[in-house]
VEXMIKOL-590071 format. One record per residue (C-alpha): x, y, z; residue number from 1. Coordinates in pm, 1 decimal, decimal comma, m for minus. Example, Ala and Ser with C-alpha at 12.3 -4.5 7.8 and 13.67 -1.06 7.14 Angstrom:
# residues 2
{r {1230,0 m450,0 780,0} 1};
{r {1367,0 m106,0 714,0} 2};
# end
This chain:
# residues 551
{r {m4390,3 988,2 2324,6} 1};
{r {m4385,3 591,3 2329,6} 2};
{r {m4247,3 501,6 1977,7} 3};
{r {m3870,5 488,4 1965,6} 4};
{r {m3616,2 561,1 1681,7} 5};
{r {m3427,8 281,1 1557,0} 6};
{r {m3128,0 511,9 1466,1} 7};
{r {m2973,6 697,1 1797,6} 8};
{r {m2678,1 861,7 1674,7} 9};
{r {m2662,4 1189,6 1477,5} 10};
{r {m2419,2 1449,8 1393,4} 11};
{r {m2619,0 1707,8 1552,1} 12};
{r {m2890,6 1705,0 1809,5} 13};
{r {m3120,0 2042,0 1829,2} 14};
{r {m3340,3 2106,8 2149,9} 15};
{r {m3606,2 2372,2 2102,4} 16};
{r {m3775,0 2516,5 1785,0} 17};
{r {m3699,4 2879,9 1857,0} 18};
{r {m3588,3 3089,7 1598,6} 19};
{r {m3211,0 3061,1 1653,5} 20};
{r {m3234,3 2693,4 1676,5} 21};
{r {m3438,3 2622,7 1383,5} 22};
{r {m3214,2 2848,1 1147,0} 23};
{r {m2925,3 2641,7 1279,8} 24};
{r {m3100,7 2321,6 1224,7} 25};
{r {m3212,1 2399,2 880,0} 26};
{r {m2829,1 2532,1 775,5} 27};
{r {m2685,0 2237,2 919,2} 28};
{r {m2915,5 1996,3 743,4} 29};
{r {m2870,7 2183,4 429,0} 30};
{r {m2495,8 2133,5 471,8} 31};
{r {m2543,8 1760,7 471,0} 32};
{r {m2520,1 1718,0 866,2} 33};
{r {m2746,6 1427,4 1015,9} 34};
{r {m2985,1 1620,4 1232,3} 35};
{r {m3233,9 1526,5 1504,4} 36};
{r {m3459,3 1817,2 1625,0} 37};
{r {m3655,2 1765,0 1951,9} 38};
{r {m3894,9 2005,5 2115,2} 39};
{r {m4064,5 1932,2 2463,8} 40};
{r {m4391,2 2152,7 2323,9} 41};
{r {m4647,5 2028,2 2111,4} 42};
{r {m4600,8 2338,3 1886,3} 43};
{r {m4307,1 2525,9 1715,4} 44};
{r {m4167,5 2817,7 1851,6} 45};
{r {m4039,6 2776,1 2222,6} 46};
{r {m3947,4 3130,1 2321,0} 47};
{r {m4067,7 3277,6 2000,6} 48};
{r {m4420,6 3101,1 2015,0} 49};
{r {m4759,9 3223,0 1845,9} 50};
{r {m5080,4 3108,4 1989,1} 51};
{r {m5444,8 3083,2 1917,4} 52};
{r {m5674,7 3226,8 2190,5} 53};
{r {m5730,7 2920,4 2409,5} 54};
{r {m5352,0 2795,9 2381,8} 55};
{r {m5265,6 3134,3 2481,1} 56};
{r {m5484,2 3129,4 2808,2} 57};
{r {m5335,5 2772,6 2857,6} 58};
{r {m4991,7 2914,6 2848,8} 59};
{r {m5087,4 3191,9 3078,4} 60};
{r {m5207,0 2953,3 3338,7} 61};
{r {m4889,6 2739,7 3282,0} 62};
{r {m4632,1 3023,5 3342,7} 63};
{r {m4843,8 3142,6 3638,7} 64};
{r {m4904,0 2807,6 3819,7} 65};
{r {m4776,2 2818,2 4172,6} 66};
{r {m4679,5 2468,5 4206,1} 67};
{r {m4338,9 2420,8 4364,4} 68};
{r {m4041,4 2311,7 4166,3} 69};
{r {m3801,4 2054,1 4281,4} 70};
{r {m3508,1 2229,2 4453,9} 71};
{r {m3272,8 1928,7 4443,8} 72};
{r {m3248,7 1706,5 4118,0} 73};
{r {m2984,7 1474,7 3999,8} 74};
{r {m2695,2 1656,7 3806,5} 75};
{r {m2769,8 1752,6 3434,6} 76};
{r {m3128,5 1711,1 3479,7} 77};
{r {m3370,4 1888,5 3236,8} 78};
{r {m3618,8 2040,9 3434,6} 79};
{r {m3816,4 2180,2 3118,5} 80};
{r {m4144,9 2291,6 3268,5} 81};
{r {m3990,0 2463,1 3561,9} 82};
{r {m3760,5 2650,5 3329,2} 83};
{r {m4030,6 2764,7 3099,0} 84};
{r {m4225,8 2908,6 3398,4} 85};
{r {m3914,0 3100,6 3524,5} 86};
{r {m3869,0 3241,6 3180,3} 87};
{r {m4160,4 3470,5 3246,6} 88};
{r {m4285,2 3716,3 3531,8} 89};
{r {m4551,2 3965,1 3601,2} 90};
{r {m4777,1 3764,9 3381,0} 91};
{r {m5159,0 3903,7 3409,8} 92};
{r {m5457,3 3898,6 3201,1} 93};
{r {m5712,4 4187,7 3214,1} 94};
{r {m6057,6 4165,9 3045,6} 95};
{r {m6224,8 4477,4 2899,2} 96};
{r {m6587,7 4541,0 2888,8} 97};
{r {m6773,7 4437,6 2552,8} 98};
{r {m7091,3 4618,1 2609,5} 99};
{r {m7187,4 4574,2 2249,5} 100};
{r {m7229,5 4176,8 2315,8} 101};
{r {m7340,7 4218,5 2671,1} 102};
{r {m7689,2 4287,1 2626,1} 103};
{r {m7725,7 4462,9 2981,0} 104};
{r {m8080,7 4591,6 2931,8} 105};
{r {m8224,9 4270,2 2801,8} 106};
{r {m8348,5 4119,6 3115,0} 107};
{r {m8209,9 3983,7 3475,9} 108};
{r {m7842,2 3908,2 3516,3} 109};
{r {m7870,3 3534,7 3533,9} 110};
{r {m8068,2 3533,3 3185,2} 111};
{r {m7831,0 3763,2 3030,1} 112};
{r {m7520,9 3546,3 3183,3} 113};
{r {m7687,8 3224,2 3053,1} 114};
{r {m7734,6 3374,4 2718,2} 115};
{r {m7354,1 3452,6 2684,7} 116};
{r {m7247,0 3114,2 2842,1} 117};
{r {m7471,1 2941,9 2585,6} 118};
{r {m7246,1 3050,5 2306,4} 119};
{r {m6965,2 2835,4 2426,9} 120};
{r {m6924,8 2477,0 2480,9} 121};
{r {m6952,0 2319,1 2834,6} 122};
{r {m6572,2 2231,7 2802,9} 123};
{r {m6461,9 2591,4 2742,2} 124};
{r {m6705,7 2719,4 3035,1} 125};
{r {m6536,7 2471,8 3263,5} 126};
{r {m6184,9 2533,7 3136,8} 127};
{r {m6172,7 2910,9 3078,2} 128};
{r {m6471,6 3078,6 3212,3} 129};
{r {m6548,0 2908,2 3550,4} 130};
{r {m6192,8 2975,4 3674,1} 131};
{r {m6230,9 3333,3 3596,3} 132};
{r {m6564,3 3390,5 3737,1} 133};
{r {m6442,4 3228,9 4065,1} 134};
{r {m6216,3 3554,9 4092,7} 135};
{r {m6480,2 3822,3 3999,4} 136};
{r {m6777,9 3986,9 4183,0} 137};
{r {m7093,8 3932,3 3968,6} 138};
{r {m7242,4 4231,3 4133,6} 139};
{r {m7002,2 4451,2 3960,6} 140};
{r {m7152,4 4653,8 3679,0} 141};
{r {m6869,9 4549,2 3454,2} 142};
{r {m6915,8 4182,1 3497,7} 143};
{r {m7133,8 4106,5 3218,3} 144};
{r {m6937,6 4343,9 2955,1} 145};
{r {m6604,5 4142,0 3052,0} 146};
{r {m6765,1 3799,3 3046,9} 147};
{r {m6905,8 3903,3 2682,6} 148};
{r {m6536,6 3975,9 2567,6} 149};
{r {m6418,8 3648,6 2711,2} 150};
{r {m6694,3 3487,0 2529,0} 151};
{r {m6633,0 3686,9 2202,9} 152};
{r {m6261,9 3581,6 2195,6} 153};
{r {m6355,7 3205,7 2280,7} 154};
{r {m6574,7 3174,1 2002,8} 155};
{r {m6314,6 3290,5 1763,6} 156};
{r {m6005,8 3121,4 1911,4} 157};
{r {m5867,8 2950,5 1620,5} 158};
{r {m5875,9 3268,0 1420,9} 159};
{r {m5602,0 3443,5 1650,2} 160};
{r {m5232,4 3420,4 1578,5} 161};
{r {m5086,5 3605,5 1881,4} 162};
{r {m4721,1 3664,5 1894,4} 163};
{r {m4531,5 3635,7 2246,6} 164};
{r {m4254,6 3780,1 2076,8} 165};
{r {m4350,5 4017,3 1795,5} 166};
{r {m4064,4 4154,3 1558,2} 167};
{r {m4038,9 4278,3 1204,1} 168};
{r {m3810,3 4222,7 919,7} 169};
{r {m3602,1 4522,1 800,6} 170};
{r {m3676,8 4524,0 417,3} 171};
{r {m3312,9 4526,6 326,5} 172};
{r {m3193,1 4341,2 632,3} 173};
{r {m2965,4 4022,9 603,5} 174};
{r {m3268,5 3792,3 700,6} 175};
{r {m3464,8 3896,6 406,7} 176};
{r {m3150,9 3846,1 198,4} 177};
{r {m3089,5 3496,5 348,2} 178};
{r {m3443,7 3410,9 292,8} 179};
{r {m3450,3 3494,7 m77,0} 180};
{r {m3134,0 3348,3 m174,6} 181};
{r {m3192,0 3007,0 12,4} 182};
{r {m3524,9 2958,3 m103,3} 183};
{r {m3673,7 2940,2 275,8} 184};
{r {m3874,1 3254,6 196,5} 185};
{r {m4108,2 3061,5 m55,0} 186};
{r {m4260,2 2915,6 263,2} 187};
{r {m4374,0 3252,6 392,7} 188};
{r {m4587,3 3547,2 326,8} 189};
{r {m4537,7 3911,5 420,8} 190};
{r {m4720,7 4217,7 446,4} 191};
{r {m4542,9 4588,3 413,5} 192};
{r {m4534,6 4787,2 729,6} 193};
{r {m4613,3 5122,9 582,4} 194};
{r {m4735,5 5339,8 875,6} 195};
{r {m4474,7 5450,2 1121,5} 196};
{r {m4579,3 5701,6 1427,0} 197};
{r {m4401,6 5882,2 1712,1} 198};
{r {m4622,9 5960,0 1996,8} 199};
{r {m4608,8 6330,9 2101,3} 200};
{r {m4641,2 6345,4 2492,6} 201};
{r {m4716,5 6725,2 2478,8} 202};
{r {m5010,5 6678,5 2223,1} 203};
{r {m5101,4 6348,0 2378,9} 204};
{r {m5133,1 6201,3 2003,6} 205};
{r {m4944,5 6015,0 1752,2} 206};
{r {m4746,0 6196,2 1484,9} 207};
{r {m4658,5 6046,1 1146,2} 208};
{r {m4271,2 5984,9 1099,1} 209};
{r {m4180,1 6164,1 767,7} 210};
{r {m3914,8 5905,3 658,5} 211};
{r {m3910,4 5970,7 274,3} 212};
{r {m3896,4 6274,9 42,6} 213};
{r {m4257,2 6199,3 m25,6} 214};
{r {m4347,2 6215,0 347,6} 215};
{r {m4171,2 6546,5 397,8} 216};
{r {m4317,9 6705,2 125,5} 217};
{r {m4687,6 6600,6 192,4} 218};
{r {m4670,0 6642,9 596,0} 219};
{r {m4863,8 6972,5 658,6} 220};
{r {m4752,1 6957,6 1005,7} 221};
{r {m4401,7 7064,2 952,4} 222};
{r {m4291,0 7392,2 851,3} 223};
{r {m4113,6 7488,5 513,5} 224};
{r {m3803,3 7590,8 717,0} 225};
{r {m3795,4 7248,4 897,2} 226};
{r {m3858,2 7045,7 589,2} 227};
{r {m3540,0 7210,2 426,3} 228};
{r {m3351,6 7108,3 745,2} 229};
{r {m3495,5 6734,6 737,6} 230};
{r {m3428,0 6702,3 356,2} 231};
{r {m3079,4 6834,1 398,9} 232};
{r {m3021,6 6540,5 653,9} 233};
{r {m3189,1 6271,8 488,2} 234};
{r {m2962,9 6327,9 169,1} 235};
{r {m2672,4 6342,6 405,3} 236};
{r {m2761,2 6013,2 579,4} 237};
{r {m2825,2 5816,6 272,0} 238};
{r {m2505,4 5924,1 83,3} 239};
{r {m2204,0 5723,5 72,2} 240};
{r {m1956,2 5995,5 36,8} 241};
{r {m2039,5 6217,9 353,8} 242};
{r {m1880,0 6564,6 426,7} 243};
{r {m1577,6 6550,3 702,0} 244};
{r {m1687,5 6840,1 876,7} 245};
{r {m2026,3 6674,0 914,5} 246};
{r {m1886,1 6370,5 1066,1} 247};
{r {m1674,9 6519,1 1355,3} 248};
{r {m1757,0 6413,8 1701,3} 249};
{r {m1997,3 6140,5 1593,9} 250};
{r {m1815,0 5881,0 1847,7} 251};
{r {m1849,7 6084,3 2146,8} 252};
{r {m2166,3 6313,1 2089,6} 253};
{r {m2524,5 6189,6 2145,4} 254};
{r {m2752,6 6170,4 1831,0} 255};
{r {m2962,9 6445,9 1969,2} 256};
{r {m2695,3 6675,0 2037,5} 257};
{r {m2541,6 6596,9 1686,2} 258};
{r {m2869,9 6673,0 1518,4} 259};
{r {m2896,2 6993,6 1665,2} 260};
{r {m2546,5 7091,0 1631,6} 261};
{r {m2490,0 6982,4 1257,5} 262};
{r {m2860,9 7039,8 1109,4} 263};
{r {m3025,0 7248,3 1371,9} 264};
{r {m3285,2 6961,0 1393,8} 265};
{r {m3485,5 7019,0 1749,4} 266};
{r {m3796,6 6934,8 1908,4} 267};
{r {m4064,7 6719,5 1748,9} 268};
{r {m3854,7 6692,1 1443,2} 269};
{r {m3576,4 6554,4 1613,4} 270};
{r {m3796,4 6307,6 1781,8} 271};
{r {m3927,5 6182,2 1481,0} 272};
{r {m3543,2 6105,1 1375,9} 273};
{r {m3416,6 5973,3 1677,7} 274};
{r {m3691,1 5804,4 1841,9} 275};
{r {m3882,9 5689,5 1505,9} 276};
{r {m3656,3 5649,3 1225,3} 277};
{r {m3338,6 5512,3 1424,9} 278};
{r {m3559,1 5366,9 1717,7} 279};
{r {m3296,9 5501,4 1967,6} 280};
{r {m3298,0 5698,2 2283,5} 281};
{r {m3162,4 6062,2 2295,4} 282};
{r {m2840,6 5962,1 2450,5} 283};
{r {m2738,4 5717,6 2205,0} 284};
{r {m2424,9 5803,4 2008,2} 285};
{r {m2447,7 5972,7 1696,0} 286};
{r {m2248,3 5709,3 1503,5} 287};
{r {m2494,9 5442,8 1613,9} 288};
{r {m2778,9 5659,1 1550,2} 289};
{r {m2662,6 5747,6 1201,5} 290};
{r {m2611,1 5374,2 1111,8} 291};
{r {m2957,0 5287,5 1229,2} 292};
{r {m3117,3 5590,7 1041,0} 293};
{r {m2926,3 5485,5 703,2} 294};
{r {m3040,8 5124,6 749,7} 295};
{r {m3388,9 5232,6 796,7} 296};
{r {m3369,0 5455,3 479,0} 297};
{r {m3207,2 5208,1 260,5} 298};
{r {m3480,7 4961,6 352,3} 299};
{r {m3775,1 5204,0 253,9} 300};
{r {m3958,9 5147,0 m61,8} 301};
{r {m3818,6 4808,9 m144,7} 302};
{r {m4148,4 4589,2 m85,6} 303};
{r {m4366,6 4887,5 m14,9} 304};
{r {m4384,7 5235,8 111,0} 305};
{r {m4213,2 5134,5 444,6} 306};
{r {m3903,7 4996,5 558,8} 307};
{r {m4016,2 4681,8 741,8} 308};
{r {m4190,8 4356,1 674,5} 309};
{r {m4437,6 4159,5 886,4} 310};
{r {m4470,1 3789,5 872,4} 311};
{r {m4814,4 3631,7 825,1} 312};
{r {m4938,1 3445,3 1124,9} 313};
{r {m4671,4 3562,4 1358,3} 314};
{r {m4326,7 3632,4 1293,7} 315};
{r {m4035,5 3424,3 1476,1} 316};
{r {m4243,1 3118,6 1512,4} 317};
{r {m4350,3 3113,6 1149,8} 318};
{r {m3984,8 3172,9 1019,0} 319};
{r {m3852,9 2905,7 1266,5} 320};
{r {m4125,0 2673,3 1099,9} 321};
{r {m3998,3 2760,7 755,7} 322};
{r {m3619,1 2670,5 839,2} 323};
{r {m3744,9 2365,1 1016,0} 324};
{r {m3923,8 2233,8 693,6} 325};
{r {m3606,4 2298,1 507,4} 326};
{r {m3439,0 2085,6 773,3} 327};
{r {m3671,2 1809,5 704,6} 328};
{r {m3676,7 1844,1 350,6} 329};
{r {m3289,9 1779,9 363,2} 330};
{r {m3325,8 1492,9 587,8} 331};
{r {m3373,2 1611,4 942,1} 332};
{r {m3584,6 1426,1 1192,0} 333};
{r {m3847,1 1591,4 1415,6} 334};
{r {m4018,7 1490,2 1719,7} 335};
{r {m4242,1 1750,7 1902,3} 336};
{r {m4386,8 1661,7 2254,9} 337};
{r {m4064,0 1493,8 2338,7} 338};
{r {m4013,6 1493,6 2710,5} 339};
{r {m3657,2 1504,2 2823,9} 340};
{r {m3489,9 1355,0 3130,8} 341};
{r {m3127,7 1486,5 3130,1} 342};
{r {m2806,2 1527,7 2939,0} 343};
{r {m2547,0 1276,2 2884,8} 344};
{r {m2211,3 1416,0 2991,5} 345};
{r {m1859,9 1221,5 3033,9} 346};
{r {m1758,5 1274,5 3376,5} 347};
{r {m1381,3 1253,1 3271,7} 348};
{r {m1368,7 1484,1 2955,6} 349};
{r {m1680,0 1701,4 3039,8} 350};
{r {m1813,8 1654,0 2693,0} 351};
{r {m2192,3 1626,9 2635,1} 352};
{r {m2263,8 1321,9 2468,1} 353};
{r {m2629,8 1359,3 2410,6} 354};
{r {m2969,6 1335,2 2593,0} 355};
{r {m3195,4 1092,4 2756,9} 356};
{r {m3553,9 1086,2 2684,7} 357};
{r {m3824,3 1055,9 2982,9} 358};
{r {m3890,4 713,4 2848,4} 359};
{r {m3506,1 629,2 2868,6} 360};
{r {m3412,7 615,9 2518,7} 361};
{r {m3059,3 780,8 2465,2} 362};
{r {m2974,7 1000,2 2155,1} 363};
{r {m2601,2 1088,6 2120,5} 364};
{r {m2428,0 1345,6 1886,9} 365};
{r {m2131,2 1533,3 1817,6} 366};
{r {m2273,3 1854,2 1898,3} 367};
{r {m2560,7 1973,5 2088,4} 368};
{r {m2767,9 2286,1 2025,8} 369};
{r {m3021,3 2415,8 2267,5} 370};
{r {m3239,3 2680,1 2421,1} 371};
{r {m3209,6 2815,1 2758,0} 372};
{r {m3528,7 2630,2 2899,0} 373};
{r {m3333,5 2290,6 2849,9} 374};
{r {m3043,0 2363,4 3046,9} 375};
{r {m2992,6 2212,0 3358,8} 376};
{r {m2970,3 2427,2 3693,7} 377};
{r {m2586,4 2407,6 3710,4} 378};
{r {m2557,0 2557,6 3354,6} 379};
{r {m2817,1 2847,4 3391,3} 380};
{r {m2696,9 3174,9 3426,6} 381};
{r {m2691,8 3388,9 3758,4} 382};
{r {m2999,0 3590,7 3856,5} 383};
{r {m2759,9 3917,7 3815,0} 384};
{r {m2695,2 3792,7 3443,8} 385};
{r {m3056,2 3797,3 3345,9} 386};
{r {m3234,3 4060,2 3196,1} 387};
{r {m3610,3 4106,8 3091,3} 388};
{r {m3810,5 4265,8 2853,3} 389};
{r {m4163,8 4397,4 2930,4} 390};
{r {m4434,7 4318,2 2679,1} 391};
{r {m4822,8 4339,4 2637,2} 392};
{r {m5068,0 4212,3 2375,3} 393};
{r {m5386,9 4411,5 2338,3} 394};
{r {m5681,9 4299,8 2143,0} 395};
{r {m5987,2 4532,3 2071,8} 396};
{r {m6313,2 4517,1 1874,0} 397};
{r {m6242,4 4849,3 1693,1} 398};
{r {m5937,9 5055,3 1600,5} 399};
{r {m5787,0 5265,7 1902,0} 400};
{r {m5865,6 5623,9 1868,3} 401};
{r {m5501,0 5731,6 1868,6} 402};
{r {m5436,4 5553,5 1536,6} 403};
{r {m5746,9 5680,0 1380,3} 404};
{r {m5690,0 6025,7 1473,4} 405};
{r {m5318,7 5992,1 1336,8} 406};
{r {m5482,3 5893,8 994,8} 407};
{r {m5417,2 5526,7 1039,5} 408};
{r {m5687,5 5222,7 997,4} 409};
{r {m5449,4 5031,8 1251,4} 410};
{r {m5421,7 4734,9 983,5} 411};
{r {m5056,6 4729,4 1014,7} 412};
{r {m4791,3 4978,9 1131,8} 413};
{r {m4541,6 5070,5 1408,7} 414};
{r {m4527,5 5348,7 1649,4} 415};
{r {m4279,8 5462,0 1920,0} 416};
{r {m4342,7 5590,3 2258,1} 417};
{r {m4035,0 5796,3 2363,5} 418};
{r {m3913,4 5795,8 2736,2} 419};
{r {m4020,8 6052,9 2954,3} 420};
{r {m3737,0 5972,8 3183,6} 421};
{r {m3365,7 5929,7 3066,4} 422};
{r {m3337,6 5620,0 3272,4} 423};
{r {m3617,9 5471,3 3065,7} 424};
{r {m3606,6 5299,8 2721,0} 425};
{r {m3855,3 5352,0 2431,2} 426};
{r {m4182,5 5151,5 2404,0} 427};
{r {m4223,3 4996,3 2073,2} 428};
{r {m4580,3 4940,2 1960,5} 429};
{r {m4692,1 4756,7 1674,5} 430};
{r {m5036,1 4753,3 1547,0} 431};
{r {m5198,8 4435,5 1336,1} 432};
{r {m5535,8 4325,2 1201,2} 433};
{r {m5678,5 4026,5 1011,7} 434};
{r {m5459,6 4152,1 731,9} 435};
{r {m5174,3 3970,9 902,2} 436};
{r {m5408,5 3665,9 1036,7} 437};
{r {m5326,6 3800,5 1376,1} 438};
{r {m5691,3 3819,5 1464,1} 439};
{r {m6047,4 3774,2 1335,5} 440};
{r {m6187,4 4012,6 1094,9} 441};
{r {m6320,8 4307,1 1269,0} 442};
{r {m6067,4 4296,2 1560,3} 443};
{r {m5723,1 4439,5 1612,6} 444};
{r {m5413,4 4354,0 1796,0} 445};
{r {m5158,5 4596,2 1957,7} 446};
{r {m4823,8 4472,1 2077,4} 447};
{r {m4609,9 4669,9 2326,2} 448};
{r {m4239,5 4594,0 2386,6} 449};
{r {m3957,0 4761,0 2601,1} 450};
{r {m3661,4 4719,6 2803,2} 451};
{r {m3777,1 4936,4 3060,6} 452};
{r {m4001,3 4781,2 3368,8} 453};
{r {m4337,7 4651,9 3373,8} 454};
{r {m4468,5 4987,0 3526,4} 455};
{r {m4336,7 5198,1 3231,9} 456};
{r {m4497,2 4912,4 2999,8} 457};
{r {m4833,7 4945,0 3185,0} 458};
{r {m4853,6 5326,3 3128,7} 459};
{r {m4780,4 5283,8 2762,4} 460};
{r {m5078,2 5047,8 2716,5} 461};
{r {m5297,1 5307,4 2905,1} 462};
{r {m5159,3 5584,9 2686,0} 463};
{r {m5259,5 5397,8 2377,1} 464};
{r {m5598,8 5328,3 2534,5} 465};
{r {m5663,6 5691,7 2616,1} 466};
{r {m5842,2 5931,9 2356,6} 467};
{r {m5664,3 6225,0 2195,8} 468};
{r {m5936,1 6457,0 2281,7} 469};
{r {m5812,5 6686,8 2526,9} 470};
{r {m6160,5 6756,5 2676,6} 471};
{r {m6318,1 6402,7 2678,4} 472};
{r {m6046,4 6148,7 2805,9} 473};
{r {m6247,2 5831,1 2826,1} 474};
{r {m6060,0 5520,8 2755,0} 475};
{r {m6109,8 5329,2 2438,8} 476};
{r {m6275,0 4976,4 2508,1} 477};
{r {m6079,7 4659,7 2459,4} 478};
{r {m6143,9 4284,4 2457,1} 479};
{r {m5837,7 4185,6 2688,2} 480};
{r {m5481,3 4279,0 2754,1} 481};
{r {m5205,0 4056,6 2857,2} 482};
{r {m4884,4 4184,0 3009,0} 483};
{r {m4570,9 4002,3 3104,7} 484};
{r {m4220,9 4002,7 3113,0} 485};
{r {m3989,3 3781,9 2927,0} 486};
{r {m3640,8 3654,8 3000,0} 487};
{r {m3365,2 3772,8 2756,0} 488};
{r {m3076,9 3553,4 2867,5} 489};
{r {m2760,8 3584,6 2656,0} 490};
{r {m2540,8 3270,4 2552,0} 491};
{r {m2228,4 3484,6 2656,1} 492};
{r {m2317,6 3446,8 2997,2} 493};
{r {m2294,7 3060,1 3001,0} 494};
{r {m2046,1 3009,2 2741,7} 495};
{r {m1768,6 2921,9 2999,9} 496};
{r {m2020,2 2693,0 3197,6} 497};
{r {m2118,4 2459,9 2942,3} 498};
{r {m1933,0 2176,6 2772,8} 499};
{r {m1740,0 2285,1 2450,2} 500};
{r {m1944,0 2102,4 2222,8} 501};
{r {m2283,5 2245,2 2356,2} 502};
{r {m2411,0 2538,5 2192,5} 503};
{r {m2666,8 2741,2 2360,0} 504};
{r {m2910,6 2977,0 2180,8} 505};
{r {m2991,9 3341,9 2338,7} 506};
{r {m3341,4 3416,0 2413,5} 507};
{r {m3523,3 3669,2 2200,4} 508};
{r {m3362,4 4034,5 2250,1} 509};
{r {m3517,1 4367,7 2288,2} 510};
{r {m3461,4 4457,6 1930,2} 511};
{r {m3742,1 4527,3 1670,9} 512};
{r {m3594,0 4294,3 1421,5} 513};
{r {m3468,4 3934,1 1366,0} 514};
{r {m3080,7 4032,7 1303,9} 515};
{r {m2932,4 3945,6 1618,6} 516};
{r {m3089,2 3595,9 1623,9} 517};
{r {m2957,2 3525,6 1229,3} 518};
{r {m2630,9 3654,1 1346,1} 519};
{r {m2602,8 3433,4 1630,4} 520};
{r {m2738,8 3134,6 1410,3} 521};
{r {m2454,4 3204,5 1163,8} 522};
{r {m2205,4 3199,7 1430,1} 523};
{r {m2297,3 2868,1 1594,0} 524};
{r {m2325,2 2711,0 1220,4} 525};
{r {m1978,3 2817,8 1171,2} 526};
{r {m1852,4 2687,6 1498,3} 527};
{r {m2046,8 2341,2 1424,2} 528};
{r {m1904,8 2291,0 1060,1} 529};
{r {m1541,4 2419,9 1119,4} 530};
{r {m1508,6 2460,6 728,2} 531};
{r {m1504,8 2793,1 557,0} 532};
{r {m1591,6 2626,2 225,9} 533};
{r {m1933,1 2528,8 332,9} 534};
{r {m2200,5 2810,8 262,1} 535};
{r {m2450,6 2916,2 498,8} 536};
{r {m2795,7 2831,4 345,5} 537};
{r {m2694,9 2837,4 m30,2} 538};
{r {m3000,9 2822,3 m291,9} 539};
{r {m3165,7 2501,1 m315,2} 540};
{r {m3088,2 2261,3 m600,3} 541};
{r {m3429,6 2339,8 m773,1} 542};
{r {m3401,7 2716,6 m773,6} 543};
{r {m3273,6 2876,5 m1095,0} 544};
{r {m3035,2 3152,5 m1002,1} 545};
{r {m3209,4 3380,4 m1231,6} 546};
{r {m3526,8 3358,8 m994,6} 547};
{r {m3323,8 3527,6 m704,8} 548};
{r {m3373,2 3896,3 m672,3} 549};
{r {m3079,3 4112,1 m689,0} 550};
{r {m3214,8 4451,8 m603,9} 551};
# end
């Protein structure tokens, strides 16, 4: 950026447009604070970014670039590009074989190849196809099919909204309540997530989770005896007044053991409750499992049959933009694509006074809010303090057979793959389609996420691609899949390392919803305001209180 602002002092400077940062920016601006919101990227989202196909490929090249980052830099230097790169690891793109578009019997290889290449621009051939071609063997029988997949996706690049941090909203979660009350929800569109499944390793197939009374009664795979057990448990879980005898040992007993001991729920039915409804592993405490189960059941049926909502056009990034819009409406100033040089730190007091841009302009503020990618090396967490979340994005030209066999059209839903090993975690699978604007019509997007290592993730991807047919295990075709690990750094690890007036926002965690990000944003807002009388994101002046739903 070459233009410079005349006003250089603000109440608050926010660096990065991730979800937490953007919620805080919107809330502070709404509370009357003078906010400057900067992002060194040209798009919103930061660690929560959503990409069209070509920008996703550009991002993949950026984070896998092997150029060396300078080891020695001046104090408080913002090494943004290097930090962004270090926030991801094990990034790998795999193209599938699109035989339908390859035309493998229509002539010599060179003619078929040119026919495919003629469908994209010269710029796209040079930027995206030629680098890939240099790494493959054209004599490989799968070459044309993979080229066809790449061409198919490039042609429809702008129709993709691929989420690097896919999450859902609990229908009765606090974020939904705040979006409704504050009016920020008016900037967003949602779809109800009605389908939920748990993968049965024994049958190698997805099984519908019976989360409601209707599901229990209509599920033909559950015996009458098990239906009675499940109904007794669901009634208990939803009740505010619980029998004392059924609450014994909930702090010390695992959820799985508790369900077996108190309700005689075992086997596949137990997996549906523990892994599906509560999104827990078998060894989670009964108390935590019950709390998660109750939250799930209370959210069910509010906006649809299911308990979750999916934001159109990508979750965290889209919600972040809605809060940024609120910030701007109440006077916040936005500059995207603003490269930053360093933080301004008073050597005597240790207070962070502001930031210096790459073109030398200084911005100052009483409080600085930032994502991890802007922190200088001396404020970054130790390697031992960093955890990782393994993720994958899979795009296919038809529904995966795992979903169709389970009775889902794969338009929108959620599935859970339970761990085979007690040391591993769940793999959460989200399936979306053009109904959420995740991809072009006729295509499907499947997201994977787990706290487990990258190998567990890859097995999960392969599991969902494999057929349910025991006698014919040919894998489903796909256009491409991208696997990666994303940093999940907590602000608590650097709290004593940064200046007292600098508030760091944690990376996206491994949970399914946005509640942790919202809670952290509220905590930072409270610390910045230091006035209990100032409400967090009140209803806007133009909203009638009668318009706010109360159910």
